[in-house]
py3Dmol code that shows the C-alpha trace and the ligand (Angstrom):
import py3Dmol

protein = """\
ATOM      1  CA  UNK A   1      50.839-141.408 -27.778  1.00  0.00           C
ATOM      2  CA  UNK A   2      50.954-142.057 -31.505  1.00  0.00           C
ATOM      3  CA  UNK A   3      48.695-139.922 -33.604  1.00  0.00           C
ATOM      4  CA  UNK A   4      47.934-140.602 -37.252  1.00  0.00           C
ATOM      5  CA  UNK A   5      47.723-137.677 -39.585  1.00  0.00           C
ATOM      6  CA  UNK A   6      46.014-137.684 -42.938  1.00  0.00           C
ATOM      7  CA  UNK A   7      45.891-134.899 -45.490  1.00  0.00           C
ATOM      8  CA  UNK A   8      42.467-134.581 -47.036  1.00  0.00           C
ATOM      9  CA  UNK A   9      43.408-131.751 -49.346  1.00  0.00           C
ATOM     10  CA  UNK A  10      41.983-128.224 -49.595  1.00  0.00           C
ATOM     11  CA  UNK A  11      43.543-127.309 -46.253  1.00  0.00           C
ATOM     12  CA  UNK A  12      41.908-130.165 -44.371  1.00  0.00           C
ATOM     13  CA  UNK A  13      43.768-132.516 -42.092  1.00  0.00           C
ATOM     14  CA  UNK A  14      42.564-135.319 -39.889  1.00  0.00           C
ATOM     15  CA  UNK A  15      44.248-136.553 -36.723  1.00  0.00           C
ATOM     16  CA  UNK A  16      43.327-139.990 -35.375  1.00  0.00           C
ATOM     17  CA  UNK A  17      44.334-141.205 -31.972  1.00  0.00           C
ATOM     18  CA  UNK A  18      43.496-144.289 -29.887  1.00  0.00           C
ATOM     19  CA  UNK A  19      43.047-143.551 -26.196  1.00  0.00           C
ATOM     20  CA  UNK A  20      42.059-146.722 -24.402  1.00  0.00           C
ATOM     21  CA  UNK A  21      38.878-147.927 -26.084  1.00  0.00           C
ATOM     22  CA  UNK A  22      38.160-144.479 -27.491  1.00  0.00           C
ATOM     23  CA  UNK A  23      39.205-143.231 -30.868  1.00  0.00           C
ATOM     24  CA  UNK A  24      39.657-139.490 -30.978  1.00  0.00           C
ATOM     25  CA  UNK A  25      39.179-137.983 -34.412  1.00  0.00           C
ATOM     26  CA  UNK A  26      40.088-134.348 -34.906  1.00  0.00           C
ATOM     27  CA  UNK A  27      39.350-132.581 -38.139  1.00  0.00           C
ATOM     28  CA  UNK A  28      41.330-129.466 -38.959  1.00  0.00           C
ATOM     29  CA  UNK A  29      40.457-127.100 -41.716  1.00  0.00           C
ATOM     30  CA  UNK A  30      42.587-124.079 -42.365  1.00  0.00           C
ATOM     31  CA  UNK A  31      42.038-121.384 -44.898  1.00  0.00           C
ATOM     32  CA  UNK A  32      43.988-118.131 -45.070  1.00  0.00           C
ATOM     33  CA  UNK A  33      43.334-116.188 -41.902  1.00  0.00           C
ATOM     34  CA  UNK A  34      41.334-118.795 -40.029  1.00  0.00           C
ATOM     35  CA  UNK A  35      41.635-122.244 -38.557  1.00  0.00           C
ATOM     36  CA  UNK A  36      38.875-124.511 -37.450  1.00  0.00           C
ATOM     37  CA  UNK A  37      39.013-127.801 -35.649  1.00  0.00           C
ATOM     38  CA  UNK A  38      36.409-130.218 -34.438  1.00  0.00           C
ATOM     39  CA  UNK A  39      37.039-133.254 -32.346  1.00  0.00           C
ATOM     40  CA  UNK A  40      34.869-136.328 -31.839  1.00  0.00           C
ATOM     41  CA  UNK A  41      35.380-139.332 -29.623  1.00  0.00           C
ATOM     42  CA  UNK A  42      34.100-142.742 -30.703  1.00  0.00           C
ATOM     43  CA  UNK A  43      33.857-145.916 -28.587  1.00  0.00           C
ATOM     44  CA  UNK A  44      35.595-148.188 -31.022  1.00  0.00           C
ATOM     45  CA  UNK A  45      37.622-150.408 -28.718  1.00  0.00           C
ATOM     46  CA  UNK A  46      41.403-150.733 -28.847  1.00  0.00           C
ATOM     47  CA  UNK A  47      43.024-150.769 -32.236  1.00  0.00           C
ATOM     48  CA  UNK A  48      44.644-153.936 -33.500  1.00  0.00           C
ATOM     49  CA  UNK A  49      46.063-152.241 -36.595  1.00  0.00           C
ATOM     50  CA  UNK A  50      46.745-148.685 -37.647  1.00  0.00           C
ATOM     51  CA  UNK A  51      43.674-146.953 -39.058  1.00  0.00           C
ATOM     52  CA  UNK A  52      43.110-146.451 -42.762  1.00  0.00           C
ATOM     53  CA  UNK A  53      41.639-143.569 -44.677  1.00  0.00           C
ATOM     54  CA  UNK A  54      39.700-143.742 -47.951  1.00  0.00           C
ATOM     55  CA  UNK A  55      38.261-141.214 -50.312  1.00  0.00           C
ATOM     56  CA  UNK A  56      34.956-142.470 -51.679  1.00  0.00           C
ATOM     57  CA  UNK A  57      32.184-140.983 -53.744  1.00  0.00           C
ATOM     58  CA  UNK A  58      30.240-140.330 -50.545  1.00  0.00           C
ATOM     59  CA  UNK A  59      33.055-138.625 -48.644  1.00  0.00           C
ATOM     60  CA  UNK A  60      36.150-139.569 -46.729  1.00  0.00           C
ATOM     61  CA  UNK A  61      35.873-142.782 -44.728  1.00  0.00           C
ATOM     62  CA  UNK A  62      38.078-143.570 -41.772  1.00  0.00           C
ATOM     63  CA  UNK A  63      38.487-147.253 -41.017  1.00  0.00           C
ATOM     64  CA  UNK A  64      39.350-148.258 -37.446  1.00  0.00           C
ATOM     65  CA  UNK A  65      40.457-151.857 -37.044  1.00  0.00           C
ATOM     66  CA  UNK A  66      39.646-153.289 -33.629  1.00  0.00           C
ATOM     67  CA  UNK A  67      39.277-156.762 -32.153  1.00  0.00           C
ATOM     68  CA  UNK A  68      35.510-156.428 -32.493  1.00  0.00           C
ATOM     69  CA  UNK A  69      35.905-155.758 -36.215  1.00  0.00           C
ATOM     70  CA  UNK A  70      36.020-152.710 -38.412  1.00  0.00           C
ATOM     71  CA  UNK A  71      34.592-149.399 -37.363  1.00  0.00           C
ATOM     72  CA  UNK A  72      33.894-146.722 -39.927  1.00  0.00           C
ATOM     73  CA  UNK A  73      33.634-142.977 -39.504  1.00  0.00           C
ATOM     74  CA  UNK A  74      32.569-140.679 -42.315  1.00  0.00           C
ATOM     75  CA  UNK A  75      34.356-137.345 -42.370  1.00  0.00           C
ATOM     76  CA  UNK A  76      32.647-134.413 -43.975  1.00  0.00           C
ATOM     77  CA  UNK A  77      33.383-130.712 -43.935  1.00  0.00           C
ATOM     78  CA  UNK A  78      30.400-130.096 -41.678  1.00  0.00           C
ATOM     79  CA  UNK A  79      31.086-132.918 -39.237  1.00  0.00           C
ATOM     80  CA  UNK A  80      31.722-136.603 -38.799  1.00  0.00           C
ATOM     81  CA  UNK A  81      29.536-139.552 -38.013  1.00  0.00           C
ATOM     82  CA  UNK A  82      29.997-143.237 -37.390  1.00  0.00           C
ATOM     83  CA  UNK A  83      28.625-145.597 -40.021  1.00  0.00           C
ATOM     84  CA  UNK A  84      26.399-148.494 -39.079  1.00  0.00           C
ATOM     85  CA  UNK A  85      27.178-150.500 -42.171  1.00  0.00           C
ATOM     86  CA  UNK A  86      30.375-151.287 -43.996  1.00  0.00           C
ATOM     87  CA  UNK A  87      30.755-148.837 -46.856  1.00  0.00           C
ATOM     88  CA  UNK A  88      31.853-149.989 -50.249  1.00  0.00           C
ATOM     89  CA  UNK A  89      35.562-149.355 -50.505  1.00  0.00           C
ATOM     90  CA  UNK A  90      36.222-151.232 -53.714  1.00  0.00           C
ATOM     91  CA  UNK A  91      36.716-148.093 -55.800  1.00  0.00           C
ATOM     92  CA  UNK A  92      37.952-145.973 -52.932  1.00  0.00           C
ATOM     93  CA  UNK A  93      41.224-144.140 -53.105  1.00  0.00           C
ATOM     94  CA  UNK A  94      43.503-144.792 -50.167  1.00  0.00           C
ATOM     95  CA  UNK A  95      44.701-141.639 -48.388  1.00  0.00           C
ATOM     96  CA  UNK A  96      48.032-142.291 -46.694  1.00  0.00           C
ATOM     97  CA  UNK A  97      48.173-141.814 -42.942  1.00  0.00           C
ATOM     98  CA  UNK A  98      51.437-140.897 -41.345  1.00  0.00           C
ATOM     99  CA  UNK A  99      52.478-141.278 -37.752  1.00  0.00           C
ATOM    100  CA  UNK A 100      53.049-138.033 -35.962  1.00  0.00           C
ATOM    101  CA  UNK A 101      53.875-136.855 -32.485  1.00  0.00           C
ATOM    102  CA  UNK A 102      51.799-133.759 -32.976  1.00  0.00           C
ATOM    103  CA  UNK A 103      49.163-133.170 -30.393  1.00  0.00           C
ATOM    104  CA  UNK A 104      45.996-132.450 -32.348  1.00  0.00           C
ATOM    105  CA  UNK A 105      44.862-129.952 -29.735  1.00  0.00           C
ATOM    106  CA  UNK A 106      47.858-127.788 -30.507  1.00  0.00           C
ATOM    107  CA  UNK A 107      48.764-126.497 -33.927  1.00  0.00           C
ATOM    108  CA  UNK A 108      51.867-124.777 -32.592  1.00  0.00           C
ATOM    109  CA  UNK A 109      55.145-126.044 -34.010  1.00  0.00           C
ATOM    110  CA  UNK A 110      57.044-128.029 -31.433  1.00  0.00           C
ATOM    111  CA  UNK A 111      59.614-126.011 -29.551  1.00  0.00           C
ATOM    112  CA  UNK A 112      63.310-126.807 -29.952  1.00  0.00           C
ATOM    113  CA  UNK A 113      64.854-128.295 -26.824  1.00  0.00           C
ATOM    114  CA  UNK A 114      65.740-125.659 -24.287  1.00  0.00           C
ATOM    115  CA  UNK A 115      69.365-124.673 -23.962  1.00  0.00           C
ATOM    116  CA  UNK A 116      70.705-125.000 -20.447  1.00  0.00           C
ATOM    117  CA  UNK A 117      70.512-121.584 -18.883  1.00  0.00           C
ATOM    118  CA  UNK A 118      73.844-120.075 -17.941  1.00  0.00           C
ATOM    119  CA  UNK A 119      74.121-118.959 -14.353  1.00  0.00           C
ATOM    120  CA  UNK A 120      73.380-115.282 -14.021  1.00  0.00           C
ATOM    121  CA  UNK A 121      76.350-113.012 -13.742  1.00  0.00           C
ATOM    122  CA  UNK A 122      76.276-110.890 -10.630  1.00  0.00           C
ATOM    123  CA  UNK A 123      74.968-107.435 -11.390  1.00  0.00           C
ATOM    124  CA  UNK A 124      77.515-104.698 -11.570  1.00  0.00           C
ATOM    125  CA  UNK A 125      76.884-101.976  -9.029  1.00  0.00           C
ATOM    126  CA  UNK A 126      75.038 -99.055 -10.526  1.00  0.00           C
ATOM    127  CA  UNK A 127      77.057 -96.005 -11.263  1.00  0.00           C
ATOM    128  CA  UNK A 128      75.662 -92.852  -9.761  1.00  0.00           C
ATOM    129  CA  UNK A 129      73.703 -91.002 -12.367  1.00  0.00           C
ATOM    130  CA  UNK A 130      75.048 -87.816 -13.795  1.00  0.00           C
ATOM    131  CA  UNK A 131      73.040 -84.770 -12.872  1.00  0.00           C
ATOM    132  CA  UNK A 132      70.681 -83.785 -15.625  1.00  0.00           C
ATOM    133  CA  UNK A 133      70.874 -80.208 -16.763  1.00  0.00           C
ATOM    134  CA  UNK A 134      68.383 -78.319 -18.857  1.00  0.00           C
ATOM    135  CA  UNK A 135      69.002 -74.590 -19.070  1.00  0.00           C
ATOM    136  CA  UNK A 136      69.069 -73.415 -15.486  1.00  0.00           C
ATOM    137  CA  UNK A 137      67.332 -76.580 -14.354  1.00  0.00           C
ATOM    138  CA  UNK A 138      69.359 -79.316 -12.785  1.00  0.00           C
ATOM    139  CA  UNK A 139      68.000 -82.680 -11.851  1.00  0.00           C
ATOM    140  CA  UNK A 140      69.638 -85.507 -10.019  1.00  0.00           C
ATOM    141  CA  UNK A 141      67.947 -88.829  -9.463  1.00  0.00           C
ATOM    142  CA  UNK A 142      70.289 -90.566  -7.071  1.00  0.00           C
ATOM    143  CA  UNK A 143      71.046 -91.013  -4.279  1.00  0.00           C
ATOM    144  CA  UNK A 144      68.274 -88.548  -3.532  1.00  0.00           C
ATOM    145  CA  UNK A 145      66.025 -86.905  -6.035  1.00  0.00           C
ATOM    146  CA  UNK A 146      67.007 -83.300  -6.256  1.00  0.00           C
ATOM    147  CA  UNK A 147      65.778 -80.636  -8.557  1.00  0.00           C
ATOM    148  CA  UNK A 148      67.159 -77.162  -8.829  1.00  0.00           C
ATOM    149  CA  UNK A 149      65.691 -74.437 -10.948  1.00  0.00           C
ATOM    150  CA  UNK A 150      67.326 -71.085 -10.697  1.00  0.00           C
ATOM    151  CA  UNK A 151      67.237 -70.397  -6.998  1.00  0.00           C
ATOM    152  CA  UNK A 152      64.493 -72.926  -6.340  1.00  0.00           C
ATOM    153  CA  UNK A 153      65.526 -76.250  -4.945  1.00  0.00           C
ATOM    154  CA  UNK A 154      63.500 -79.372  -4.430  1.00  0.00           C
ATOM    155  CA  UNK A 155      64.791 -82.345  -2.496  1.00  0.00           C
ATOM    156  CA  UNK A 156      63.065 -85.640  -1.976  1.00  0.00           C
ATOM    157  CA  UNK A 157      64.067 -88.309   0.487  1.00  0.00           C
ATOM    158  CA  UNK A 158      64.933 -91.602  -1.145  1.00  0.00           C
ATOM    159  CA  UNK A 159      62.000 -93.927  -1.420  1.00  0.00           C
ATOM    160  CA  UNK A 160      62.102 -97.109   0.595  1.00  0.00           C
ATOM    161  CA  UNK A 161      61.172 -98.670   3.875  1.00  0.00           C
ATOM    162  CA  UNK A 162      62.383 -95.763   5.947  1.00  0.00           C
ATOM    163  CA  UNK A 163      65.142 -97.841   7.444  1.00  0.00           C
ATOM    164  CA  UNK A 164      68.268 -95.964   6.317  1.00  0.00           C
ATOM    165  CA  UNK A 165      70.709 -98.779   6.979  1.00  0.00           C
ATOM    166  CA  UNK A 166      68.530-101.229   5.094  1.00  0.00           C
ATOM    167  CA  UNK A 167      67.864 -98.977   2.145  1.00  0.00           C
ATOM    168  CA  UNK A 168      71.554 -98.268   1.729  1.00  0.00           C
ATOM    169  CA  UNK A 169      71.210 -94.484   1.819  1.00  0.00           C
ATOM    170  CA  UNK A 170      71.303 -92.007   4.624  1.00  0.00           C
ATOM    171  CA  UNK A 171      67.859 -90.415   4.998  1.00  0.00           C
ATOM    172  CA  UNK A 172      69.486 -87.217   6.151  1.00  0.00           C
ATOM    173  CA  UNK A 173      71.929 -86.488   3.375  1.00  0.00           C
ATOM    174  CA  UNK A 174      71.437 -89.271   0.823  1.00  0.00           C
ATOM    175  CA  UNK A 175      74.954 -90.558   1.267  1.00  0.00           C
ATOM    176  CA  UNK A 176      75.412 -94.227   0.382  1.00  0.00           C
ATOM    177  CA  UNK A 177      75.810 -96.254   3.561  1.00  0.00           C
ATOM    178  CA  UNK A 178      76.318 -99.937   4.248  1.00  0.00           C
ATOM    179  CA  UNK A 179      73.988-102.024   6.356  1.00  0.00           C
ATOM    180  CA  UNK A 180      76.791-102.360   8.887  1.00  0.00           C
ATOM    181  CA  UNK A 181      77.152 -98.613   9.347  1.00  0.00           C
ATOM    182  CA  UNK A 182      75.813 -97.212  12.558  1.00  0.00           C
ATOM    183  CA  UNK A 183      76.352 -93.613  11.557  1.00  0.00           C
ATOM    184  CA  UNK A 184      76.442 -91.914   8.201  1.00  0.00           C
ATOM    185  CA  UNK A 185      80.025 -91.288   7.208  1.00  0.00           C
ATOM    186  CA  UNK A 186      79.162 -87.970   5.633  1.00  0.00           C
ATOM    187  CA  UNK A 187      76.747 -86.250   7.997  1.00  0.00           C
ATOM    188  CA  UNK A 188      76.994 -88.431  11.080  1.00  0.00           C
ATOM    189  CA  UNK A 189      73.269 -89.154  11.138  1.00  0.00           C
ATOM    190  CA  UNK A 190      72.487 -92.142  13.362  1.00  0.00           C
ATOM    191  CA  UNK A 191      71.300 -94.870  11.039  1.00  0.00           C
ATOM    192  CA  UNK A 192      70.180 -97.375  13.648  1.00  0.00           C
TER     193      UNK A 192
END
"""
ligand_1 = """\
1
ZN
Zn 74.159 -88.684 6.057
"""
view = py3Dmol.view(width=600, height=400)
view.addModel(protein, "pdb")
view.setStyle({"model": 0}, {"cartoon": {"style": "trace"}})
view.addModel(ligand_1, "xyz")
view.setStyle({"model": 1}, {"stick": {}})
view.zoomTo()
view.show()
């Protein structure tokens, strides 16, 4: 889809696009901190030539050239309207229109092509965490959460599904076990 872009000055841009027999005109106005856009669709018929843009005393005129003849749209800051009669363009200043791939509904800059994603490296097995010590408090997060404070001791079973062999830790002692293990190698707890 080829879109034509015209710069109207003072932060205003117009995008013109032919979709079937419809001409889509989108007017963008941007001032610091805000952006506005309005879009109108006109039944012009298919284009036979690229559109043209003129600055006249009565506003900016967009000329759409179709098989049925010329179609004119007046662009103003507060809107746009189709013209029933051919405006006088003898003293009009031509505003150049350039072809663009930009989608008028998106003002985002086009993204650079994606780099092929490298296959993920297998994760390295986690190292057991060092016990955390604060004064007489000692905390250990894995394999089981343990907390010791003075002569107080708190132990929590590892979180999971409750299936020791599946979770990879013995529910009895927190020892790391493999899914193939039938018994914990440390405490002999029956895993399955
Ligand atoms: Zn065990």
